[in-house]
Biotite code that builds the C-alpha atoms (Angstrom):
import biotite.structure as struc

atoms = struc.array([
    struc.Atom([0.000, 0.000, 0.000], chain_id="A", res_id=1, res_name="MET", atom_name="CA", element="C"),
    struc.Atom([2.835, 2.407, 0.806], chain_id="A", res_id=2, res_name="ALA", atom_name="CA", element="C"),
    struc.Atom([4.441, 1.791, -2.559], chain_id="A", res_id=3, res_name="GLU", atom_name="CA", element="C"),
    struc.Atom([1.101, 2.354, -4.277], chain_id="A", res_id=4, res_name="ARG", atom_name="CA", element="C"),
    struc.Atom([0.588, 5.525, -2.225], chain_id="A", res_id=5, res_name="GLY", atom_name="CA", element="C"),
    struc.Atom([3.955, 6.907, -3.277], chain_id="A", res_id=6, res_name="ARG", atom_name="CA", element="C"),
    struc.Atom([3.160, 6.120, -6.888], chain_id="A", res_id=7, res_name="SER", atom_name="CA", element="C"),
    struc.Atom([-0.138, 8.015, -6.724], chain_id="A", res_id=8, res_name="ILE", atom_name="CA", element="C"),
    struc.Atom([1.551, 10.913, -4.941], chain_id="A", res_id=9, res_name="ASN", atom_name="CA", element="C"),
    struc.Atom([4.206, 11.096, -7.662], chain_id="A", res_id=10, res_name="ASP", atom_name="CA", element="C"),
    struc.Atom([1.447, 10.971, -10.271], chain_id="A", res_id=11, res_name="GLU", atom_name="CA", element="C"),
    struc.Atom([-0.411, 13.864, -8.691], chain_id="A", res_id=12, res_name="ARG", atom_name="CA", element="C"),
    struc.Atom([2.749, 15.924, -8.209], chain_id="A", res_id=13, res_name="GLU", atom_name="CA", element="C"),
    struc.Atom([3.533, 15.496, -11.885], chain_id="A", res_id=14, res_name="TYR", atom_name="CA", element="C"),
    struc.Atom([0.008, 16.610, -12.797], chain_id="A", res_id=15, res_name="LEU", atom_name="CA", element="C"),
    struc.Atom([0.345, 19.677, -10.570], chain_id="A", res_id=16, res_name="LYS", atom_name="CA", element="C"),
    struc.Atom([3.491, 20.679, -12.443], chain_id="A", res_id=17, res_name="LYS", atom_name="CA", element="C"),
    struc.Atom([1.740, 20.050, -15.745], chain_id="A", res_id=18, res_name="LEU", atom_name="CA", element="C"),
    struc.Atom([-1.263, 22.151, -14.737], chain_id="A", res_id=19, res_name="MET", atom_name="CA", element="C"),
    struc.Atom([1.071, 24.969, -13.695], chain_id="A", res_id=20, res_name="ARG", atom_name="CA", element="C"),
    struc.Atom([2.572, 24.850, -17.196], chain_id="A", res_id=21, res_name="LYS", atom_name="CA", element="C"),
    struc.Atom([-0.933, 25.131, -18.646], chain_id="A", res_id=22, res_name="ALA", atom_name="CA", element="C"),
    struc.Atom([-1.824, 28.039, -16.373], chain_id="A", res_id=23, res_name="GLU", atom_name="CA", element="C"),
    struc.Atom([1.391, 29.863, -17.229], chain_id="A", res_id=24, res_name="GLU", atom_name="CA", element="C"),
    struc.Atom([0.730, 29.425, -20.943], chain_id="A", res_id=25, res_name="HIS", atom_name="CA", element="C"),
    struc.Atom([-2.880, 30.605, -20.637], chain_id="A", res_id=26, res_name="CYS", atom_name="CA", element="C"),
    struc.Atom([-2.121, 33.451, -18.241], chain_id="A", res_id=27, res_name="ASN", atom_name="CA", element="C"),
    struc.Atom([-4.212, 36.576, -18.829], chain_id="A", res_id=28, res_name="GLU", atom_name="CA", element="C"),
    struc.Atom([-6.450, 34.821, -21.369], chain_id="A", res_id=29, res_name="SER", atom_name="CA", element="C"),
    struc.Atom([-10.121, 35.687, -21.622], chain_id="A", res_id=30, res_name="THR", atom_name="CA", element="C"),
    struc.Atom([-13.184, 33.422, -21.633], chain_id="A", res_id=31, res_name="THR", atom_name="CA", element="C"),
    struc.Atom([-16.113, 32.801, -23.957], chain_id="A", res_id=32, res_name="ASP", atom_name="CA", element="C"),
    struc.Atom([-19.680, 32.076, -22.924], chain_id="A", res_id=33, res_name="ILE", atom_name="CA", element="C"),
    struc.Atom([-20.429, 28.554, -24.172], chain_id="A", res_id=34, res_name="VAL", atom_name="CA", element="C"),
    struc.Atom([-23.540, 26.403, -24.152], chain_id="A", res_id=35, res_name="SER", atom_name="CA", element="C"),
    struc.Atom([-22.624, 23.078, -25.781], chain_id="A", res_id=36, res_name="THR", atom_name="CA", element="C"),
    struc.Atom([-20.067, 20.344, -26.016], chain_id="A", res_id=37, res_name="LEU", atom_name="CA", element="C"),
    struc.Atom([-19.513, 19.225, -29.604], chain_id="A", res_id=38, res_name="TYR", atom_name="CA", element="C"),
    struc.Atom([-18.103, 16.034, -31.067], chain_id="A", res_id=39, res_name="ARG", atom_name="CA", element="C"),
    struc.Atom([-17.045, 15.438, -34.659], chain_id="A", res_id=40, res_name="ASN", atom_name="CA", element="C"),
    struc.Atom([-16.666, 11.996, -36.210], chain_id="A", res_id=41, res_name="LYS", atom_name="CA", element="C"),
    struc.Atom([-17.060, 10.595, -39.750], chain_id="A", res_id=42, res_name="PRO", atom_name="CA", element="C"),
    struc.Atom([-20.690, 10.089, -40.760], chain_id="A", res_id=43, res_name="SER", atom_name="CA", element="C"),
    struc.Atom([-20.134, 6.310, -40.773], chain_id="A", res_id=44, res_name="SER", atom_name="CA", element="C"),
    struc.Atom([-19.482, 6.449, -37.010], chain_id="A", res_id=45, res_name="TYR", atom_name="CA", element="C"),
    struc.Atom([-22.947, 7.856, -36.344], chain_id="A", res_id=46, res_name="PHE", atom_name="CA", element="C"),
    struc.Atom([-24.520, 5.449, -38.858], chain_id="A", res_id=47, res_name="ASP", atom_name="CA", element="C"),
    struc.Atom([-23.037, 2.551, -36.894], chain_id="A", res_id=48, res_name="ASP", atom_name="CA", element="C"),
    struc.Atom([-24.408, 3.911, -33.596], chain_id="A", res_id=49, res_name="ILE", atom_name="CA", element="C"),
    struc.Atom([-27.887, 4.152, -35.074], chain_id="A", res_id=50, res_name="ARG", atom_name="CA", element="C"),
    struc.Atom([-27.848, 0.776, -36.822], chain_id="A", res_id=51, res_name="GLN", atom_name="CA", element="C"),
    struc.Atom([-25.901, -1.397, -34.378], chain_id="A", res_id=52, res_name="ASN", atom_name="CA", element="C"),
    struc.Atom([-25.904, 0.224, -30.938], chain_id="A", res_id=53, res_name="HIS", atom_name="CA", element="C"),
    struc.Atom([-29.551, 1.166, -30.343], chain_id="A", res_id=54, res_name="ASN", atom_name="CA", element="C"),
    struc.Atom([-28.671, 4.837, -30.893], chain_id="A", res_id=55, res_name="ASN", atom_name="CA", element="C"),
    struc.Atom([-26.445, 4.891, -27.775], chain_id="A", res_id=56, res_name="ILE", atom_name="CA", element="C"),
    struc.Atom([-22.993, 6.478, -28.034], chain_id="A", res_id=57, res_name="MET", atom_name="CA", element="C"),
    struc.Atom([-21.007, 4.385, -25.566], chain_id="A", res_id=58, res_name="GLU", atom_name="CA", element="C"),
    struc.Atom([-17.828, 5.487, -23.753], chain_id="A", res_id=59, res_name="PRO", atom_name="CA", element="C"),
    struc.Atom([-14.613, 3.781, -24.850], chain_id="A", res_id=60, res_name="TYR", atom_name="CA", element="C"),
    struc.Atom([-11.248, 3.281, -23.181], chain_id="A", res_id=61, res_name="LEU", atom_name="CA", element="C"),
    struc.Atom([-8.961, 6.333, -23.293], chain_id="A", res_id=62, res_name="LYS", atom_name="CA", element="C"),
    struc.Atom([-6.111, 5.815, -25.769], chain_id="A", res_id=63, res_name="SER", atom_name="CA", element="C"),
    struc.Atom([-2.431, 6.500, -25.127], chain_id="A", res_id=64, res_name="ASN", atom_name="CA", element="C"),
    struc.Atom([-2.601, 9.838, -26.929], chain_id="A", res_id=65, res_name="GLY", atom_name="CA", element="C"),
    struc.Atom([-1.265, 12.940, -25.204], chain_id="A", res_id=66, res_name="GLY", atom_name="CA", element="C"),
    struc.Atom([1.162, 12.822, -22.293], chain_id="A", res_id=67, res_name="ASP", atom_name="CA", element="C"),
    struc.Atom([2.334, 9.229, -21.732], chain_id="A", res_id=68, res_name="PRO", atom_name="CA", element="C"),
    struc.Atom([2.036, 9.819, -17.970], chain_id="A", res_id=69, res_name="ARG", atom_name="CA", element="C"),
    struc.Atom([-1.606, 10.881, -18.166], chain_id="A", res_id=70, res_name="CYS", atom_name="CA", element="C"),
    struc.Atom([-3.283, 8.713, -15.469], chain_id="A", res_id=71, res_name="PRO", atom_name="CA", element="C"),
    struc.Atom([-6.430, 8.013, -17.477], chain_id="A", res_id=72, res_name="ILE", atom_name="CA", element="C"),
    struc.Atom([-4.593, 6.473, -20.457], chain_id="A", res_id=73, res_name="ASN", atom_name="CA", element="C"),
    struc.Atom([-5.944, 2.948, -20.809], chain_id="A", res_id=74, res_name="GLY", atom_name="CA", element="C"),
    struc.Atom([-7.779, 3.272, -17.474], chain_id="A", res_id=75, res_name="LYS", atom_name="CA", element="C"),
    struc.Atom([-10.973, 5.310, -17.898], chain_id="A", res_id=76, res_name="VAL", atom_name="CA", element="C"),
    struc.Atom([-13.754, 5.103, -20.474], chain_id="A", res_id=77, res_name="LYS", atom_name="CA", element="C"),
    struc.Atom([-15.287, 8.257, -21.905], chain_id="A", res_id=78, res_name="GLY", atom_name="CA", element="C"),
    struc.Atom([-16.404, 10.229, -24.927], chain_id="A", res_id=79, res_name="LEU", atom_name="CA", element="C"),
    struc.Atom([-14.259, 13.111, -26.141], chain_id="A", res_id=80, res_name="PHE", atom_name="CA", element="C"),
    struc.Atom([-15.929, 16.426, -26.854], chain_id="A", res_id=81, res_name="PHE", atom_name="CA", element="C"),
    struc.Atom([-14.599, 19.875, -27.624], chain_id="A", res_id=82, res_name="ASN", atom_name="CA", element="C"),
    struc.Atom([-15.868, 23.083, -26.075], chain_id="A", res_id=83, res_name="VAL", atom_name="CA", element="C"),
    struc.Atom([-13.555, 25.756, -27.519], chain_id="A", res_id=84, res_name="THR", atom_name="CA", element="C"),
    struc.Atom([-15.035, 28.363, -29.835], chain_id="A", res_id=85, res_name="LEU", atom_name="CA", element="C"),
    struc.Atom([-13.290, 29.930, -32.824], chain_id="A", res_id=86, res_name="VAL", atom_name="CA", element="C"),
    struc.Atom([-13.903, 33.661, -33.137], chain_id="A", res_id=87, res_name="ASP", atom_name="CA", element="C"),
    struc.Atom([-16.885, 33.277, -30.836], chain_id="A", res_id=88, res_name="GLY", atom_name="CA", element="C"),
    struc.Atom([-18.637, 30.472, -32.740], chain_id="A", res_id=89, res_name="THR", atom_name="CA", element="C"),
    struc.Atom([-18.347, 26.742, -33.273], chain_id="A", res_id=90, res_name="LEU", atom_name="CA", element="C"),
    struc.Atom([-15.663, 25.942, -35.867], chain_id="A", res_id=91, res_name="PRO", atom_name="CA", element="C"),
    struc.Atom([-16.833, 25.131, -39.396], chain_id="A", res_id=92, res_name="ASP", atom_name="CA", element="C"),
    struc.Atom([-14.374, 22.261, -39.820], chain_id="A", res_id=93, res_name="LYS", atom_name="CA", element="C"),
    struc.Atom([-12.762, 19.554, -37.717], chain_id="A", res_id=94, res_name="SER", atom_name="CA", element="C"),
    struc.Atom([-9.773, 17.202, -37.937], chain_id="A", res_id=95, res_name="PRO", atom_name="CA", element="C"),
    struc.Atom([-11.914, 14.420, -36.439], chain_id="A", res_id=96, res_name="PHE", atom_name="CA", element="C"),
    struc.Atom([-14.704, 14.010, -38.983], chain_id="A", res_id=97, res_name="GLY", atom_name="CA", element="C"),
    struc.Atom([-17.327, 15.598, -41.208], chain_id="A", res_id=98, res_name="ASP", atom_name="CA", element="C"),
    struc.Atom([-20.328, 15.144, -38.909], chain_id="A", res_id=99, res_name="THR", atom_name="CA", element="C"),
    struc.Atom([-21.000, 16.876, -35.596], chain_id="A", res_id=100, res_name="ARG", atom_name="CA", element="C"),
    struc.Atom([-23.315, 16.277, -32.683], chain_id="A", res_id=101, res_name="VAL", atom_name="CA", element="C"),
    struc.Atom([-23.867, 18.904, -30.002], chain_id="A", res_id=102, res_name="GLU", atom_name="CA", element="C"),
    struc.Atom([-24.782, 18.191, -26.388], chain_id="A", res_id=103, res_name="VAL", atom_name="CA", element="C"),
    struc.Atom([-26.042, 21.042, -24.175], chain_id="A", res_id=104, res_name="PRO", atom_name="CA", element="C"),
    struc.Atom([-23.736, 21.637, -21.234], chain_id="A", res_id=105, res_name="LEU", atom_name="CA", element="C"),
    struc.Atom([-26.784, 21.943, -18.991], chain_id="A", res_id=106, res_name="SER", atom_name="CA", element="C"),
    struc.Atom([-27.554, 18.283, -19.756], chain_id="A", res_id=107, res_name="GLU", atom_name="CA", element="C"),
    struc.Atom([-24.198, 16.879, -18.612], chain_id="A", res_id=108, res_name="VAL", atom_name="CA", element="C"),
    struc.Atom([-22.585, 19.554, -16.427], chain_id="A", res_id=109, res_name="PHE", atom_name="CA", element="C"),
    struc.Atom([-24.997, 20.045, -13.551], chain_id="A", res_id=110, res_name="ASP", atom_name="CA", element="C"),
    struc.Atom([-24.550, 20.370, -9.788], chain_id="A", res_id=111, res_name="ASP", atom_name="CA", element="C"),
    struc.Atom([-23.891, 16.617, -9.443], chain_id="A", res_id=112, res_name="SER", atom_name="CA", element="C"),
    struc.Atom([-20.926, 16.690, -11.822], chain_id="A", res_id=113, res_name="ALA", atom_name="CA", element="C"),
    struc.Atom([-17.233, 16.836, -10.994], chain_id="A", res_id=114, res_name="ASN", atom_name="CA", element="C"),
    struc.Atom([-14.532, 18.249, -13.243], chain_id="A", res_id=115, res_name="LEU", atom_name="CA", element="C"),
    struc.Atom([-10.878, 17.181, -13.266], chain_id="A", res_id=116, res_name="TYR", atom_name="CA", element="C"),
    struc.Atom([-7.656, 18.298, -14.942], chain_id="A", res_id=117, res_name="PHE", atom_name="CA", element="C"),
    struc.Atom([-6.028, 15.363, -16.762], chain_id="A", res_id=118, res_name="ALA", atom_name="CA", element="C"),
    struc.Atom([-3.534, 16.575, -19.387], chain_id="A", res_id=119, res_name="ASP", atom_name="CA", element="C"),
    struc.Atom([-1.809, 19.423, -21.222], chain_id="A", res_id=120, res_name="PHE", atom_name="CA", element="C"),
    struc.Atom([-0.001, 18.548, -24.427], chain_id="A", res_id=121, res_name="TYR", atom_name="CA", element="C"),
    struc.Atom([0.740, 19.317, -28.057], chain_id="A", res_id=122, res_name="CYS", atom_name="CA", element="C"),
    struc.Atom([1.258, 17.017, -31.014], chain_id="A", res_id=123, res_name="LYS", atom_name="CA", element="C"),
    struc.Atom([4.333, 16.644, -33.255], chain_id="A", res_id=124, res_name="PRO", atom_name="CA", element="C"),
    struc.Atom([4.611, 18.916, -36.267], chain_id="A", res_id=125, res_name="HIS", atom_name="CA", element="C"),
    struc.Atom([3.074, 17.485, -39.409], chain_id="A", res_id=126, res_name="ARG", atom_name="CA", element="C"),
    struc.Atom([3.481, 18.085, -43.101], chain_id="A", res_id=127, res_name="ARG", atom_name="CA", element="C"),
    struc.Atom([0.694, 19.228, -45.393], chain_id="A", res_id=128, res_name="ARG", atom_name="CA", element="C"),
    struc.Atom([1.875, 18.277, -48.845], chain_id="A", res_id=129, res_name="GLY", atom_name="CA", element="C"),
    struc.Atom([5.345, 19.800, -49.137], chain_id="A", res_id=130, res_name="ASP", atom_name="CA", element="C"),
    struc.Atom([4.633, 22.429, -46.492], chain_id="A", res_id=131, res_name="VAL", atom_name="CA", element="C"),
    struc.Atom([5.795, 21.932, -42.910], chain_id="A", res_id=132, res_name="HIS", atom_name="CA", element="C"),
    struc.Atom([3.056, 23.089, -40.528], chain_id="A", res_id=133, res_name="VAL", atom_name="CA", element="C"),
    struc.Atom([4.741, 25.142, -37.817], chain_id="A", res_id=134, res_name="THR", atom_name="CA", element="C"),
    struc.Atom([1.770, 26.364, -35.821], chain_id="A", res_id=135, res_name="LYS", atom_name="CA", element="C"),
    struc.Atom([1.680, 24.363, -32.594], chain_id="A", res_id=136, res_name="ARG", atom_name="CA", element="C"),
    struc.Atom([-1.757, 23.818, -31.066], chain_id="A", res_id=137, res_name="VAL", atom_name="CA", element="C"),
    struc.Atom([-2.000, 22.859, -27.404], chain_id="A", res_id=138, res_name="HIS", atom_name="CA", element="C"),
    struc.Atom([-4.742, 20.818, -25.785], chain_id="A", res_id=139, res_name="TYR", atom_name="CA", element="C"),
    struc.Atom([-6.062, 20.851, -22.232], chain_id="A", res_id=140, res_name="VAL", atom_name="CA", element="C"),
    struc.Atom([-7.868, 17.634, -21.329], chain_id="A", res_id=141, res_name="THR", atom_name="CA", element="C"),
    struc.Atom([-10.608, 17.745, -18.694], chain_id="A", res_id=142, res_name="LEU", atom_name="CA", element="C"),
    struc.Atom([-12.674, 14.830, -17.396], chain_id="A", res_id=143, res_name="VAL", atom_name="CA", element="C"),
    struc.Atom([-16.342, 15.368, -16.534], chain_id="A", res_id=144, res_name="LEU", atom_name="CA", element="C"),
    struc.Atom([-17.886, 12.745, -14.237], chain_id="A", res_id=145, res_name="THR", atom_name="CA", element="C"),
    struc.Atom([-21.010, 12.053, -12.226], chain_id="A", res_id=146, res_name="ASP", atom_name="CA", element="C"),
    struc.Atom([-20.248, 12.332, -8.521], chain_id="A", res_id=147, res_name="SER", atom_name="CA", element="C"),
    struc.Atom([-19.983, 8.905, -6.931], chain_id="A", res_id=148, res_name="GLY", atom_name="CA", element="C"),
    struc.Atom([-19.524, 6.958, -10.187], chain_id="A", res_id=149, res_name="SER", atom_name="CA", element="C"),
    struc.Atom([-16.672, 4.491, -10.687], chain_id="A", res_id=150, res_name="ASP", atom_name="CA", element="C"),
    struc.Atom([-14.985, 6.929, -13.055], chain_id="A", res_id=151, res_name="ALA", atom_name="CA", element="C"),
    struc.Atom([-15.354, 9.696, -10.493], chain_id="A", res_id=152, res_name="ASP", atom_name="CA", element="C"),
    struc.Atom([-13.746, 7.540, -7.793], chain_id="A", res_id=153, res_name="SER", atom_name="CA", element="C"),
    struc.Atom([-10.748, 6.871, -10.038], chain_id="A", res_id=154, res_name="PHE", atom_name="CA", element="C"),
    struc.Atom([-10.400, 10.530, -11.025], chain_id="A", res_id=155, res_name="CYS", atom_name="CA", element="C"),
    struc.Atom([-10.714, 11.694, -7.427], chain_id="A", res_id=156, res_name="LYS", atom_name="CA", element="C"),
    struc.Atom([-7.670, 9.568, -6.567], chain_id="A", res_id=157, res_name="THR", atom_name="CA", element="C"),
    struc.Atom([-5.518, 10.102, -9.652], chain_id="A", res_id=158, res_name="HIS", atom_name="CA", element="C"),
    struc.Atom([-6.426, 13.499, -11.134], chain_id="A", res_id=159, res_name="LEU", atom_name="CA", element="C"),
    struc.Atom([-6.714, 17.097, -9.916], chain_id="A", res_id=160, res_name="LEU", atom_name="CA", element="C"),
    struc.Atom([-10.245, 18.201, -9.051], chain_id="A", res_id=161, res_name="LYS", atom_name="CA", element="C"),
    struc.Atom([-11.131, 21.662, -10.330], chain_id="A", res_id=162, res_name="LEU", atom_name="CA", element="C"),
    struc.Atom([-13.344, 24.244, -8.699], chain_id="A", res_id=163, res_name="ASP", atom_name="CA", element="C"),
    struc.Atom([-16.433, 24.488, -10.915], chain_id="A", res_id=164, res_name="LEU", atom_name="CA", element="C"),
    struc.Atom([-16.691, 28.255, -10.522], chain_id="A", res_id=165, res_name="CYS", atom_name="CA", element="C"),
    struc.Atom([-13.093, 29.482, -10.555], chain_id="A", res_id=166, res_name="THR", atom_name="CA", element="C"),
    struc.Atom([-10.924, 27.256, -12.771], chain_id="A", res_id=167, res_name="ASN", atom_name="CA", element="C"),
    struc.Atom([-9.656, 28.840, -16.011], chain_id="A", res_id=168, res_name="ILE", atom_name="CA", element="C"),
    struc.Atom([-10.751, 26.089, -18.423], chain_id="A", res_id=169, res_name="TYR", atom_name="CA", element="C"),
    struc.Atom([-14.500, 25.491, -18.061], chain_id="A", res_id=170, res_name="LEU", atom_name="CA", element="C"),
    struc.Atom([-16.732, 26.998, -15.401], chain_id="A", res_id=171, res_name="THR", atom_name="CA", element="C"),
    struc.Atom([-20.343, 26.762, -14.311], chain_id="A", res_id=172, res_name="LYS", atom_name="CA", element="C"),
    struc.Atom([-21.997, 29.651, -12.496], chain_id="A", res_id=173, res_name="ASN", atom_name="CA", element="C"),
    struc.Atom([-25.726, 29.089, -12.114], chain_id="A", res_id=174, res_name="LYS", atom_name="CA", element="C"),
    struc.Atom([-26.937, 28.772, -15.728], chain_id="A", res_id=175, res_name="LEU", atom_name="CA", element="C"),
    struc.Atom([-23.892, 30.338, -17.398], chain_id="A", res_id=176, res_name="THR", atom_name="CA", element="C"),
    struc.Atom([-20.932, 28.352, -18.684], chain_id="A", res_id=177, res_name="TYR", atom_name="CA", element="C"),
    struc.Atom([-17.604, 29.845, -19.729], chain_id="A", res_id=178, res_name="ARG", atom_name="CA", element="C"),
    struc.Atom([-14.578, 28.296, -21.388], chain_id="A", res_id=179, res_name="SER", atom_name="CA", element="C"),
    struc.Atom([-11.011, 29.400, -21.996], chain_id="A", res_id=180, res_name="LEU", atom_name="CA", element="C"),
    struc.Atom([-10.381, 31.690, -24.956], chain_id="A", res_id=181, res_name="ASP", atom_name="CA", element="C"),
    struc.Atom([-6.632, 31.421, -25.528], chain_id="A", res_id=182, res_name="CYS", atom_name="CA", element="C"),
    struc.Atom([-5.103, 31.538, -29.009], chain_id="A", res_id=183, res_name="TYR", atom_name="CA", element="C"),
    struc.Atom([-3.827, 28.135, -30.042], chain_id="A", res_id=184, res_name="GLY", atom_name="CA", element="C"),
    struc.Atom([-5.312, 26.253, -27.073], chain_id="A", res_id=185, res_name="VAL", atom_name="CA", element="C"),
    struc.Atom([-8.237, 23.829, -27.306], chain_id="A", res_id=186, res_name="HIS", atom_name="CA", element="C"),
    struc.Atom([-10.125, 22.547, -24.287], chain_id="A", res_id=187, res_name="VAL", atom_name="CA", element="C"),
    struc.Atom([-11.320, 18.976, -24.738], chain_id="A", res_id=188, res_name="GLU", atom_name="CA", element="C"),
    struc.Atom([-13.715, 17.306, -22.314], chain_id="A", res_id=189, res_name="VAL", atom_name="CA", element="C"),
    struc.Atom([-13.878, 13.563, -21.771], chain_id="A", res_id=190, res_name="MET", atom_name="CA", element="C"),
    struc.Atom([-17.402, 12.794, -20.558], chain_id="A", res_id=191, res_name="TYR", atom_name="CA", element="C"),
    struc.Atom([-17.591, 9.436, -18.786], chain_id="A", res_id=192, res_name="THR", atom_name="CA", element="C"),
    struc.Atom([-21.254, 8.531, -19.424], chain_id="A", res_id=193, res_name="ASN", atom_name="CA", element="C"),
    struc.Atom([-23.049, 7.208, -22.490], chain_id="A", res_id=194, res_name="ALA", atom_name="CA", element="C"),
    struc.Atom([-25.068, 9.610, -24.648], chain_id="A", res_id=195, res_name="ILE", atom_name="CA", element="C"),
    struc.Atom([-28.473, 8.728, -26.087], chain_id="A", res_id=196, res_name="ASP", atom_name="CA", element="C"),
    struc.Atom([-28.466, 10.038, -29.658], chain_id="A", res_id=197, res_name="MET", atom_name="CA", element="C"),
    struc.Atom([-32.253, 9.845, -30.034], chain_id="A", res_id=198, res_name="THR", atom_name="CA", element="C"),
    struc.Atom([-33.649, 13.136, -31.293], chain_id="A", res_id=199, res_name="GLY", atom_name="CA", element="C"),
    struc.Atom([-30.247, 14.809, -31.659], chain_id="A", res_id=200, res_name="ARG", atom_name="CA", element="C"),
    struc.Atom([-29.448, 16.659, -34.867], chain_id="A", res_id=201, res_name="ASP", atom_name="CA", element="C"),
    struc.Atom([-26.328, 15.773, -36.823], chain_id="A", res_id=202, res_name="LEU", atom_name="CA", element="C"),
    struc.Atom([-24.592, 18.652, -38.579], chain_id="A", res_id=203, res_name="ILE", atom_name="CA", element="C"),
    struc.Atom([-22.340, 18.336, -41.630], chain_id="A", res_id=204, res_name="SER", atom_name="CA", element="C"),
    struc.Atom([-19.035, 20.236, -41.385], chain_id="A", res_id=205, res_name="THR", atom_name="CA", element="C"),
    struc.Atom([-15.823, 20.552, -43.306], chain_id="A", res_id=206, res_name="GLY", atom_name="CA", element="C"),
    struc.Atom([-12.734, 18.606, -42.340], chain_id="A", res_id=207, res_name="THR", atom_name="CA", element="C"),
    struc.Atom([-9.113, 19.527, -41.824], chain_id="A", res_id=208, res_name="SER", atom_name="CA", element="C"),
    struc.Atom([-5.959, 17.435, -41.676], chain_id="A", res_id=209, res_name="GLY", atom_name="CA", element="C"),
    struc.Atom([-6.658, 13.714, -42.116], chain_id="A", res_id=210, res_name="GLN", atom_name="CA", element="C"),
    struc.Atom([-10.314, 14.203, -41.182], chain_id="A", res_id=211, res_name="GLY", atom_name="CA", element="C"),
    struc.Atom([-10.479, 11.406, -38.633], chain_id="A", res_id=212, res_name="GLN", atom_name="CA", element="C"),
    struc.Atom([-8.936, 10.325, -35.342], chain_id="A", res_id=213, res_name="SER", atom_name="CA", element="C"),
    struc.Atom([-5.673, 8.378, -35.304], chain_id="A", res_id=214, res_name="THR", atom_name="CA", element="C"),
    struc.Atom([-6.170, 4.856, -33.884], chain_id="A", res_id=215, res_name="PRO", atom_name="CA", element="C"),
    struc.Atom([-4.352, 4.602, -30.562], chain_id="A", res_id=216, res_name="GLY", atom_name="CA", element="C"),
    struc.Atom([-3.963, 8.381, -30.324], chain_id="A", res_id=217, res_name="GLY", atom_name="CA", element="C"),
    struc.Atom([-0.979, 10.621, -31.037], chain_id="A", res_id=218, res_name="ILE", atom_name="CA", element="C"),
    struc.Atom([1.710, 10.839, -28.390], chain_id="A", res_id=219, res_name="ALA", atom_name="CA", element="C"),
    struc.Atom([2.757, 14.196, -26.959], chain_id="A", res_id=220, res_name="LYS", atom_name="CA", element="C"),
    struc.Atom([5.628, 16.050, -28.639], chain_id="A", res_id=221, res_name="PHE", atom_name="CA", element="C"),
    struc.Atom([8.485, 15.784, -26.151], chain_id="A", res_id=222, res_name="VAL", atom_name="CA", element="C"),
    struc.Atom([10.474, 18.700, -27.547], chain_id="A", res_id=223, res_name="GLY", atom_name="CA", element="C"),
    struc.Atom([8.015, 21.443, -26.558], chain_id="A", res_id=224, res_name="CYS", atom_name="CA", element="C"),
    struc.Atom([9.109, 23.555, -23.606], chain_id="A", res_id=225, res_name="SER", atom_name="CA", element="C"),
    struc.Atom([5.575, 24.933, -23.183], chain_id="A", res_id=226, res_name="THR", atom_name="CA", element="C"),
    struc.Atom([3.905, 21.669, -22.139], chain_id="A", res_id=227, res_name="CYS", atom_name="CA", element="C"),
    struc.Atom([6.721, 19.374, -21.024], chain_id="A", res_id=228, res_name="ASN", atom_name="CA", element="C"),
    struc.Atom([7.653, 19.114, -17.380], chain_id="A", res_id=229, res_name="VAL", atom_name="CA", element="C"),
    struc.Atom([11.353, 19.153, -16.558], chain_id="A", res_id=230, res_name="GLY", atom_name="CA", element="C"),
    struc.Atom([12.250, 16.712, -13.829], chain_id="A", res_id=231, res_name="GLU", atom_name="CA", element="C"),
])
């Protein structure tokens, strides 16, 4: 038990350093009023949910994408959503697919929810044709749970719980939600419950990059001083 305790303590200390890096990078940023989480996938993904899964979008095990020391990698099931706006509105394209579903924050982020900081990372540079893409986008990963759930118990032990009203990434104050507005930073939310797709509209969007997720995830770029913790 002592060895396990030290391991969890080391894990949490590492996360604290990582969150400090995120806060330093996002220092003096503003916030946007937001109302929905949104998730893009190829249209075939939603067709499969409708035809083979009784219209239920089920959580899946977190990949090894992002920081290799992220405690939820391979441990917690969830659905990844984005919340970040672009110029005050939802983006018109996505690297994850051509079809979008939106879920009202009021439906999933109520007074019984808990919010945790899990990761801060960027991905390796990529090439677009013969052009090397130099703009580095950073991601903050949050986990949204129902209080008392199995996922919540794991996150309470391994992650950093955020104050719902005062954190800089995603806040809830009565009926108003706000999310970070920092150039080049996207806030992604892993929601740990299933979503019933019945009655939800699907919206066609453009795509960017490869237009779909990379199986297994993309590991963090270790050469970035912004999001790597020196030890």
